[in-house]
FIKOLZA-1660 file (N, C-alpha, C; in steps of 0.1 Angstrom, whole numbers, plus 5000, padded with zeros to 4 digits):
% residues 144
   i   px   py   pz ch aa at
   1 1091 4087 3655  A  X  N
   1 1093 4086 3669  A  X CA
   1 1091 4072 3674  A  X  C
   2 1101 4067 3681  A  X  N
   2 1101 4053 3686  A  X CA
   2 1090 4051 3698  A  X  C
   3 1088 4039 3700  A  X  N
   3 1078 4037 3711  A  X CA
   3 1084 4042 3725  A  X  C
   4 1097 4041 3727  A  X  N
   4 1102 4045 3738  A  X CA
   4 1100 4060 3741  A  X  C
   5 1103 4068 3729  A  X  N
   5 1101 4082 3729  A  X CA
   5 1087 4085 3732  A  X  C
   6 1077 4077 3725  A  X  N
   6 1063 4082 3728  A  X CA
   6 1059 4080 3742  A  X  C
   7 1064 4068 3749  A  X  N
   7 1060 4065 3762  A  X CA
   7 1065 4076 3772  A  X  C
   8 1078 4081 3769  A  X  N
   8 1084 4091 3777  A  X CA
   8 1075 4105 3775  A  X  C
   9 1071 4107 3764  A  X  N
   9 1063 4119 3761  A  X CA
   9 1050 4119 3770  A  X  C
  10 1044 4108 3768  A  X  N
  10 1031 4106 3776  A  X CA
  10 1034 4106 3791  A  X  C
  11 1045 4100 3795  A  X  N
  11 1048 4100 3809  A  X CA
  11 1050 4114 3814  A  X  C
  12 1057 4123 3807  A  X  N
  12 1058 4136 3810  A  X CA
  12 1045 4143 3811  A  X  C
  13 1036 4141 3802  A  X  N
  13 1022 4146 3802  A  X CA
  13 1016 4142 3814  A  X  C
  14 1016 4129 3817  A  X  N
  14 1010 4124 3829  A  X CA
  14 1014 4131 3842  A  X  C
  15 1028 4133 3844  A  X  N
  15 1033 4139 3855  A  X CA
  15 1027 4153 3857  A  X  C
  16 1024 4160 3847  A  X  N
  16 1020 4174 3848  A  X CA
  16 1003 4174 3849  A  X  C
  17 0998 4164 3843  A  X  N
  17 0982 4166 3841  A  X CA
  17 0974 4157 3852  A  X  C
  18 0979 4145 3855  A  X  N
  18 0972 4136 3864  A  X CA
  18 0974 4140 3878  A  X  C
  19 0963 4141 3885  A  X  N
  19 0963 4145 3900  A  X CA
  19 0960 4133 3909  A  X  C
  20 0954 4122 3904  A  X  N
  20 0950 4111 3912  A  X CA
  20 0953 4098 3905  A  X  C
  21 0958 4088 3912  A  X  N
  21 0960 4075 3906  A  X CA
  21 0971 4076 3896  A  X  C
  22 0981 4084 3898  A  X  N
  22 0992 4085 3889  A  X CA
  22 1001 4072 3889  A  X  C
  23 1000 4066 3900  A  X  N
  23 1009 4053 3901  A  X CA
  23 1003 4042 3892  A  X  C
  24 0990 4043 3887  A  X  N
  24 0986 4034 3878  A  X CA
  24 0995 4032 3865  A  X  C
  25 1000 4044 3861  A  X  N
  25 1010 4046 3850  A  X CA
  25 1021 4036 3852  A  X  C
  26 1028 4039 3864  A  X  N
  26 1041 4033 3866  A  X CA
  26 1039 4019 3871  A  X  C
  27 1028 4016 3878  A  X  N
  27 1025 4002 3884  A  X CA
  27 1020 3992 3874  A  X  C
  28 1012 3997 3865  A  X  N
  28 1004 3988 3856  A  X CA
  28 1008 3990 3841  A  X  C
  29 1007 4003 3837  A  X  N
  29 1008 4004 3822  A  X CA
  29 1022 4004 3818  A  X  C
  30 1032 4010 3823  A  X  N
  30 1045 4010 3820  A  X CA
  30 1052 3997 3818  A  X  C
  31 1050 3987 3828  A  X  N
  31 1055 3974 3827  A  X CA
  31 1050 3967 3815  A  X  C
  32 1037 3969 3811  A  X  N
  32 1032 3963 3800  A  X CA
  32 1036 3970 3786  A  X  C
  33 1037 3982 3786  A  X  N
  33 1042 3990 3775  A  X CA
  33 1057 3985 3772  A  X  C
  34 1065 3982 3782  A  X  N
  34 1079 3978 3779  A  X CA
  34 1079 3964 3773  A  X  C
  35 1069 3957 3773  A  X  N
  35 1069 3944 3766  A  X CA
  35 1064 3945 3750  A  X  C
  36 1060 3958 3747  A  X  N
  36 1056 3960 3733  A  X CA
  36 1068 3959 3724  A  X  C
  37 1065 3955 3712  A  X  N
  37 1076 3955 3701  A  X CA
  37 1075 3970 3696  A  X  C
  38 1086 3973 3689  A  X  N
  38 1087 3988 3682  A  X CA
  38 1076 3990 3673  A  X  C
  39 1069 3982 3667  A  X  N
  39 1059 3984 3656  A  X CA
  39 1045 3983 3663  A  X  C
  40 1043 3980 3675  A  X  N
  40 1030 3979 3682  A  X CA
  40 1022 3992 3683  A  X  C
  41 1010 3991 3684  A  X  N
  41 1002 4004 3685  A  X CA
  41 0994 4003 3698  A  X  C
  42 0991 4015 3704  A  X  N
  42 0983 4016 3716  A  X CA
  42 0976 4029 3718  A  X  C
  43 0966 4029 3726  A  X  N
  43 0959 4041 3729  A  X CA
  43 0959 4044 3744  A  X  C
  44 0963 4056 3748  A  X  N
  44 0962 4059 3762  A  X CA
  44 0952 4070 3765  A  X  C
  45 0943 4067 3774  A  X  N
  45 0934 4078 3778  A  X CA
  45 0938 4084 3791  A  X  C
  46 0941 4096 3791  A  X  N
  46 0947 4102 3803  A  X CA
  46 0936 4113 3809  A  X  C
  47 0933 4111 3820  A  X  N
  47 0923 4120 3828  A  X CA
  47 0930 4125 3840  A  X  C
  48 0926 4135 3845  A  X  N
  48 0932 4141 3858  A  X CA
  48 0930 4131 3869  A  X  C
  49 0920 4121 3869  A  X  N
  49 0919 4110 3878  A  X CA
  49 0924 4096 3873  A  X  C
  50 0933 4096 3864  A  X  N
  50 0939 4082 3861  A  X CA
  50 0941 4081 3847  A  X  C
  51 0945 4069 3843  A  X  N
  51 0951 4065 3830  A  X CA
  51 0945 4051 3826  A  X  C
  52 0941 4050 3814  A  X  N
  52 0938 4036 3809  A  X CA
  52 0945 4034 3796  A  X  C
  53 0951 4022 3794  A  X  N
  53 0958 4020 3782  A  X CA
  53 0951 4007 3775  A  X  C
  54 0949 4009 3761  A  X  N
  54 0945 4000 3753  A  X CA
  54 0956 3994 3745  A  X  C
  55 0959 3982 3744  A  X  N
  55 0970 3975 3738  A  X CA
  55 0964 3970 3725  A  X  C
  56 0967 3976 3713  A  X  N
  56 0960 3974 3700  A  X CA
  56 0967 3962 3694  A  X  C
  57 0980 3961 3695  A  X  N
  57 0987 3950 3688  A  X CA
  57 0997 3945 3699  A  X  C
  58 1003 3934 3697  A  X  N
  58 1015 3930 3705  A  X CA
  58 1012 3921 3716  A  X  C
  59 1022 3917 3724  A  X  N
  59 1020 3907 3735  A  X CA
  59 1011 3910 3746  A  X  C
  60 1007 3923 3748  A  X  N
  60 0998 3926 3759  A  X CA
  60 0983 3928 3755  A  X  C
  61 0980 3926 3742  A  X  N
  61 0967 3926 3736  A  X CA
  61 0959 3915 3743  A  X  C
  62 0948 3919 3749  A  X  N
  62 0938 3910 3754  A  X CA
  62 0923 3914 3754  A  X  C
  63 0916 3904 3755  A  X  N
  63 0901 3908 3755  A  X CA
  63 0896 3915 3767  A  X  C
  64 0902 3912 3778  A  X  N
  64 0898 3920 3791  A  X CA
  64 0903 3934 3790  A  X  C
  65 0915 3935 3784  A  X  N
  65 0920 3949 3782  A  X CA
  65 0913 3958 3773  A  X  C
  66 0909 3951 3763  A  X  N
  66 0899 3956 3752  A  X CA
  66 0886 3962 3759  A  X  C
  67 0880 3953 3767  A  X  N
  67 0867 3957 3774  A  X CA
  67 0869 3969 3784  A  X  C
  68 0880 3968 3791  A  X  N
  68 0883 3978 3801  A  X CA
  68 0885 3991 3794  A  X  C
  69 0894 3992 3784  A  X  N
  69 0897 4004 3776  A  X CA
  69 0885 4010 3771  A  X  C
  70 0877 4001 3763  A  X  N
  70 0867 4006 3756  A  X CA
  70 0855 4012 3764  A  X  C
  71 0854 4006 3777  A  X  N
  71 0845 4012 3787  A  X CA
  71 0850 4026 3791  A  X  C
  72 0862 4028 3794  A  X  N
  72 0868 4040 3797  A  X CA
  72 0866 4051 3786  A  X  C
  73 0869 4047 3774  A  X  N
  73 0869 4056 3764  A  X CA
  73 0854 4060 3761  A  X  C
  74 0845 4051 3762  A  X  N
  74 0830 4054 3759  A  X CA
  74 0825 4063 3770  A  X  C
  75 0830 4066 3781  A  X  N
  75 0824 4074 3791  A  X CA
  75 0825 4088 3787  A  X  C
  76 0834 4092 3779  A  X  N
  76 0835 4105 3773  A  X CA
  76 0837 4115 3785  A  X  C
  77 0847 4113 3794  A  X  N
  77 0850 4122 3804  A  X CA
  77 0854 4136 3797  A  X  C
  78 0851 4148 3804  A  X  N
  78 0854 4161 3797  A  X CA
  78 0869 4164 3798  A  X  C
  79 0876 4158 3809  A  X  N
  79 0890 4162 3810  A  X CA
  79 0899 4152 3805  A  X  C
  80 0895 4143 3795  A  X  N
  80 0903 4132 3790  A  X CA
  80 0911 4136 3778  A  X  C
  81 0923 4132 3777  A  X  N
  81 0931 4134 3765  A  X CA
  81 0936 4120 3760  A  X  C
  82 0933 4118 3747  A  X  N
  82 0936 4105 3741  A  X CA
  82 0949 4105 3734  A  X  C
  83 0959 4097 3737  A  X  N
  83 0971 4096 3730  A  X CA
  83 0972 4083 3722  A  X  C
  84 0974 4084 3709  A  X  N
  84 0974 4072 3700  A  X CA
  84 0988 4071 3695  A  X  C
  85 0994 4059 3697  A  X  N
  85 1008 4056 3691  A  X CA
  85 1004 4047 3680  A  X  C
  86 1007 4051 3667  A  X  N
  86 1007 4042 3655  A  X CA
  86 1020 4037 3653  A  X  C
  87 1021 4023 3656  A  X  N
  87 1034 4015 3654  A  X CA
  87 1037 4014 3640  A  X  C
  88 1028 4014 3631  A  X  N
  88 1032 4014 3616  A  X CA
  88 1038 4025 3613  A  X  C
  89 1034 4038 3616  A  X  N
  89 1038 4050 3611  A  X CA
  89 1049 4056 3621  A  X  C
  90 1051 4049 3633  A  X  N
  90 1059 4054 3643  A  X CA
  90 1057 4068 3647  A  X  C
  91 1043 4071 3650  A  X  N
  91 1038 4084 3652  A  X CA
  91 1030 4084 3665  A  X  C
  92 1032 4095 3673  A  X  N
  92 1023 4096 3684  A  X CA
  92 1014 4109 3682  A  X  C
  93 1001 4109 3684  A  X  N
  93 0993 4120 3682  A  X CA
  93 0982 4120 3693  A  X  C
  94 0978 4132 3696  A  X  N
  94 0965 4133 3704  A  X CA
  94 0953 4132 3694  A  X  C
  95 0943 4124 3698  A  X  N
  95 0932 4122 3690  A  X CA
  95 0919 4126 3698  A  X  C
  96 0908 4130 3692  A  X  N
  96 0895 4133 3698  A  X CA
  96 0889 4121 3703  A  X  C
  97 0878 4124 3711  A  X  N
  97 0869 4113 3715  A  X CA
  97 0864 4104 3705  A  X  C
  98 0860 4109 3694  A  X  N
  98 0853 4102 3683  A  X CA
  98 0864 4093 3677  A  X  C
  99 0876 4098 3674  A  X  N
  99 0886 4091 3669  A  X CA
  99 0891 4078 3678  A  X  C
 100 0890 4081 3692  A  X  N
 100 0894 4072 3701  A  X CA
 100 0884 4060 3702  A  X  C
 101 0871 4064 3700  A  X  N
 101 0861 4053 3700  A  X CA
 101 0863 4044 3688  A  X  C
 102 0866 4051 3676  A  X  N
 102 0868 4044 3664  A  X CA
 102 0880 4035 3665  A  X  C
 103 0891 4039 3670  A  X  N
 103 0903 4030 3674  A  X CA
 103 0899 4019 3682  A  X  C
 104 0891 4021 3692  A  X  N
 104 0887 4010 3700  A  X CA
 104 0879 3999 3693  A  X  C
 105 0870 4005 3686  A  X  N
 105 0861 3995 3678  A  X CA
 105 0870 3986 3667  A  X  C
 106 0880 3994 3660  A  X  N
 106 0888 3987 3650  A  X CA
 106 0896 3976 3659  A  X  C
 107 0901 3980 3670  A  X  N
 107 0910 3971 3678  A  X CA
 107 0903 3959 3681  A  X  C
 108 0890 3960 3686  A  X  N
 108 0881 3949 3690  A  X CA
 108 0879 3940 3678  A  X  C
 109 0876 3946 3666  A  X  N
 109 0873 3938 3654  A  X CA
 109 0886 3930 3650  A  X  C
 110 0898 3934 3654  A  X  N
 110 0910 3927 3651  A  X CA
 110 0913 3914 3660  A  X  C
 111 0904 3914 3672  A  X  N
 111 0906 3902 3679  A  X CA
 111 0901 3889 3673  A  X  C
 112 0907 3878 3675  A  X  N
 112 0902 3865 3668  A  X CA
 112 0890 3862 3675  A  X  C
 113 0879 3858 3668  A  X  N
 113 0865 3854 3674  A  X CA
 113 0867 3842 3682  A  X  C
 114 0875 3832 3679  A  X  N
 114 0876 3821 3688  A  X CA
 114 0883 3825 3700  A  X  C
 115 0892 3834 3700  A  X  N
 115 0899 3838 3712  A  X CA
 115 0888 3846 3722  A  X  C
 116 0879 3853 3715  A  X  N
 116 0869 3860 3724  A  X CA
 116 0860 3849 3730  A  X  C
 117 0856 3839 3723  A  X  N
 117 0847 3829 3728  A  X CA
 117 0855 3821 3740  A  X  C
 118 0867 3819 3737  A  X  N
 118 0876 3812 3748  A  X CA
 118 0875 3820 3761  A  X  C
 119 0877 3834 3759  A  X  N
 119 0878 3844 3772  A  X CA
 119 0864 3843 3778  A  X  C
 120 0853 3844 3770  A  X  N
 120 0839 3843 3775  A  X CA
 120 0837 3831 3784  A  X  C
 121 0840 3821 3778  A  X  N
 121 0839 3807 3785  A  X CA
 121 0847 3807 3798  A  X  C
 122 0859 3811 3799  A  X  N
 122 0866 3811 3810  A  X CA
 122 0860 3821 3821  A  X  C
 123 0855 3832 3817  A  X  N
 123 0848 3842 3826  A  X CA
 123 0836 3834 3832  A  X  C
 124 0829 3827 3824  A  X  N
 124 0818 3821 3830  A  X CA
 124 0822 3810 3841  A  X  C
 125 0833 3804 3838  A  X  N
 125 0840 3795 3849  A  X CA
 125 0848 3801 3859  A  X  C
 126 0849 3815 3858  A  X  N
 126 0856 3823 3868  A  X CA
 126 0871 3819 3869  A  X  C
 127 0876 3817 3856  A  X  N
 127 0890 3814 3854  A  X CA
 127 0896 3824 3846  A  X  C
 128 0909 3830 3850  A  X  N
 128 0915 3839 3842  A  X CA
 128 0919 3835 3828  A  X  C
 129 0918 3844 3819  A  X  N
 129 0921 3840 3805  A  X CA
 129 0936 3844 3801  A  X  C
 130 0940 3839 3791  A  X  N
 130 0953 3843 3785  A  X CA
 130 0952 3856 3777  A  X  C
 131 0963 3862 3774  A  X  N
 131 0963 3872 3764  A  X CA
 131 0962 3866 3750  A  X  C
 132 0959 3874 3740  A  X  N
 132 0956 3868 3727  A  X CA
 132 0970 3860 3722  A  X  C
 133 0981 3866 3723  A  X  N
 133 0993 3859 3719  A  X CA
 133 0997 3846 3726  A  X  C
 134 0994 3846 3740  A  X  N
 134 0995 3833 3747  A  X CA
 134 0986 3823 3743  A  X  C
 135 0972 3827 3740  A  X  N
 135 0963 3819 3734  A  X CA
 135 0967 3813 3722  A  X  C
 136 0972 3822 3713  A  X  N
 136 0976 3816 3699  A  X CA
 136 0987 3806 3700  A  X  C
 137 0996 3809 3709  A  X  N
 137 1008 3799 3712  A  X CA
 137 1002 3786 3717  A  X  C
 138 0993 3787 3725  A  X  N
 138 0986 3774 3730  A  X CA
 138 0979 3767 3720  A  X  C
 139 0971 3774 3711  A  X  N
 139 0965 3768 3701  A  X CA
 139 0974 3761 3691  A  X  C
 140 0986 3767 3687  A  X  N
 140 0996 3762 3678  A  X CA
 140 1002 3749 3684  A  X  C
 141 1004 3750 3698  A  X  N
 141 1010 3736 3705  A  X CA
 141 0999 3726 3705  A  X  C
 142 0987 3730 3707  A  X  N
 142 0975 3721 3709  A  X CA
 142 0973 3713 3695  A  X  C
 143 0973 3721 3684  A  X  N
 143 0969 3716 3671  A  X CA
 143 0981 3713 3661  A  X  C
 144 0992 3717 3666  A  X  N
 144 1004 3716 3658  A  X CA
 144 1005 3724 3646  A  X  C
% end
């Protein structure tokens, strides 16, 4: 299954399942998912009251997204359905809460530790941080 097919399937599910804040999907998540590469992975937590997407790999992966999604998944809402798109296997599947938590932890472990330090420092200064890919590009330009 391609990433586009997975996004469409999740979108149809959201149309039928979500009763509040449906526009979060079209306004926030879809534009960022469209920037993903065919082999990127992501996790979508769908509740009747909204959607949270964790970008595990790719250009939208960021520390702030990681923390937001991890907080959402850890709340263990009774009405949540987690959809995991595995970009390596080109597979979309529903996963249980325990598996979603494990996916979140593994995703956090994949973030560069220096990138996390950079984000924390900027938050202390109340300055927006870059996503991990933008930060890596800046580091390459900075240090050649």
